[in-house]
N, C-alpha and C positions, 0 to 999 in steps of 0.2 A: 613333329609336335606331339607332346605326350597327351594321353587321354585324360579327361577330367576325373578326379576321384569322386565316384558316385556316392560313397558313404562318408565323405569328409564331415559333413554337418552332423550326421548321426553319431559318429564316433565322438566328436567334440561335445555334443550335448550330453552324451552318457558320461564321458570322463569328468565333466564339470558339474555333474549332479542334477542335470535338467532331465529327469527320467521320463516324465509325462511327455515332454516335448520330443524326446528321443523316440518314444513309441509312436507318436504321430508322424515323425519323420520316416520311421521304418515302414509305416503303412503307405506313405507317399512313394517311397522307393520301390515298393512292390507293385504299385499301380503305375509307375512311371513308364512312359513310352520307350525310354531307352532300356534295352534288355540287360538285366544283370547277368553276369557270368555265374556258373555254378558255384564257384568259390565265393563270390560276393553274396550270392543268395544264402549260402551257409553262414557267412559272417553276419549278414543281416538278421537271420533267424536267431543266432546266438545273442545278438544285441537286444532283440525283443525279449528273450528269456532273461537276460541280465537286468533289463529295465524292470520287468515284472518282479524279479527277485528283490531288487532294491526297494521297490514299492510295497513289498510284503504280500504280493498277489501270487502266493506260492502255487495254488491249485491251477492256475492258468498257464503254467510253464509247459511248453511243448504241446499244447492242445489248442483247438479252435482256429479261427481265421488268421491268427497272427503267424501261423507256421506255413511255410511255402512248399513243404515236401516232407520226405521221410526224416524222422528224428535222428540226428547224428550223435556221435559220441560227446560232442561239446554240450549239447542241450541235455543229454542224459546226465552228465556230470553236474550241470546246473540244477537239474531236478534233485539230485542227491543232496546238494547243498541246501536246497529248499526244504527237504525232509529233515535235515539236521537243524536248520534254523527254526522250523515250525514245530520241532520236537515230536514229529510223527514217527521217526525211526531212531533207535538208540545209536549212540556214537559208534559203537563197535560194529553195528550192522552197516552203517554208512561207510566206514573205513574199509570194511571187507569188500563191499560192492565197488568202492573206488579202486582198490587194488586189483580186483577182477577185471574192471574195464581197462585199466592201464597196463594189464599184462599182455594185451594185444599189441604187438609191435606197431601196427598201423595207427593205433590210437596214441600210443606212447610217443610217437614221433611228431604228432601234431602240436604246433606251438600253442594253439588255443586250448587244447586238452591239458597240456602241461600247466598252463596258467590257471584253469579252473580247478584242477586237482590241487595245485599249490594253495589256492584260496580256501579250499576245504580244510587242508591241514592247518592253515592259519586260524580258522574258526575254532579249532580244538587246541590251539597254542603249540602245535608241533612245528616250530620254526625251522629246524634243520631239515626236516622232511620237505617242507615247502621250498626251501632254498635250493635243495638238490635238484628240483625239477626245472628251475628257471635261471640258475646263476650264470648260465652261458649268455643270457641276454640276447636271444635271437629276435626279439621284437621289443618295441618301445614299452609295451605293457609289462613285459618281463622285467625290463630295467626299472620301471616305476615301482613295481611290486618288490623288487630286490632292495630298492632304497628303503621302503617301509619296513622290510624285515630287518635290515641292518640297524635301523633306528630302534626297533624293538629289542635288538640284541645289544644296544648301547655301543654300537660300532659306527660312530659318526664318521670316522676316518674312511671306512669302506663305503659308507653312503655318499660321502663327498666324491670319492673316486668314481663311483657309478654315475653320479650326476655329471661329472666331467665328461664321461663318455657320451652321455645324452646330449650335452651342449655341443660337443664336437660334431655329432650327427645332425642335430636340428635344435638350435637354441630356442626357436620360437614355438616349438611344439607345446601344446597345452600340458602334456604329461611332464615335459622338462620343467615348465613353470611351476607345476604343482609339486614336483619333487624338490625344487628349490625352496618352496614354501614350507614343506614338512621339515626339511633340514634346518631352515632358519628358526622355526618354532622350537625344534628340539635343541638348538644351540643356545637358547636363552635370550635374555633381554637385549644383548648386544646386536642381534640380527633381526629383532622383531619388526623394526621399521622396514627392512627389506621385504619381509613377508607381507606386511600391510600394503606396501606399494604394489606388489604383484597381484594380490587379491583384489585390490581396488580396480586395477586395469582389467582383470579377467571378468569381474562383476559388471563393469561398464560395457564390455564387449558382448558378453553372453547372458547377462542378467544375474541377480543375486540368488542363486540356488541355496537351499538349506545347507548343502555341503560347504559352499563357499562362505556362507554366514557363520557356520560352526568354526571353520578355519580362521575366519576373521576374529571371532570371539577368542579363540585360543591364542592368537597373536597379541590381542589386547591384554589378555590375562598375563602373558609372559612379560609384557611391558608394564604391568601394574595398573592398567586402566580398567579397573573392575566395573565401574558404573557403565562405561561404554560397552564392555563385554556383555554385561547383563542385558542390555538393550538388544544386542544381536541375538542372544539366546531367546529373548521374548518374541522376536520376529519369527524365529524358527518354530517355537512352540505354539504360536498363534496359528501357523499353517498346519503343523503336525504335532499334536499334543503328546505323541508317543515317541518322539525323536530322542533316542537314548543319549546321543552325543551332546545334544543341547541341554539335556537334564544334568549330565555330568559336569559340563562347563558351568551350568548355573550353580551347582553345589560349590564349586571352587570360588565363584564370585561371592556367593552368600557367606562363605566362611571368612573370606578376606574383608567383607564389608560388615562383619559382625551380625549378620541376620540369621541367628541360630535357630529360630523357630522355622524359618523357611528352609534351612538345611535339613532339619528332621522331616519336614513335609516332603521335600524333593527326594530324599533318600528312600522314603516309603514308596513314592511313585516309581522310582527306578526299580526297586525290588519287585514291585507288582508287575511292571511291564516287561522287564528284562528276564526275570526268573532267577533261580538260584545258581544256574550254571554260567551266568555272564561273568566275565573276568572282573569287572568292577565290583560286583556283589561278592564274589569269592575273595578278592583282596580285602574288601572292607571287613568281611567276617573274620578273616585271618588277623587283621589288625585289632579288631574289637576283642577277639579271643585272647590275643597276647596282652592287651591292656587289662582285661579282666583277671588274667593270671597274675600279672605283676601287682595289680591292685589288691587282690586277695592276700598275696604274700605280705604286702606292706601292712594291710589291716591286721593280719595275724601277728605280725611283729609288734604293732602298737598295743594289741590286746595283751600280749605276753608281758 
């Protein structure tokens, strides 16, 4: 008879965006009468760091009572990501430190270190560097992240192929379900119903986290149900007024509903919260710049 998976609940809570609940579960795991192995204690510490990172509690990563021992390479990489997201270290410094940590063969061979290093590369939009670290898919989280990278590369065919491998291994795994959702949303309105069905089931089982609500909003947007999507965004922003994904989804809803005053207001909030380096802000400024150039050329032609 196989041993029970002592971190099953913790993993699922984190994967599905229930970060505060995951931190509570991690504390319970540390206090549990059943002794965690060294490997599981390390994984538990990394999930604590990841939960703090997701909640924006950057200064708490790797310090205090949440850590059960010496800081490993995984938590060090998560601290690097925190310094990048909090803008306390320049991108070049973070990437240099990342390369230094991963130059150690013992670190480079750890699946968790490969995953966290890939996520840092994703933060700076270096998709190929991220993919090189995890494309072999040695863990489910590697496969899940690979799906997201392929979607960002507009390679839905490869994303579908990776999802197929996940389904063959464990069709009911939360990460398999979430991968199916991401692909369905990226595929457009024809598969939006599939995404909504999966998200409804996950929300019923684990609770409607901000992440699941944002994905639900995205699936509703793809299907053209902008009023319903706006309500999902409101639910998220009521709980977390600085949730960037909900703000961006709200902009899409407002544009399609003709709420142009709200569009301007929300874009202002996004720029204030996300900062100039966020991909949405950068892409918006590029589009605005292109529009201004074409507009000025057109105006000059009329004047002539």
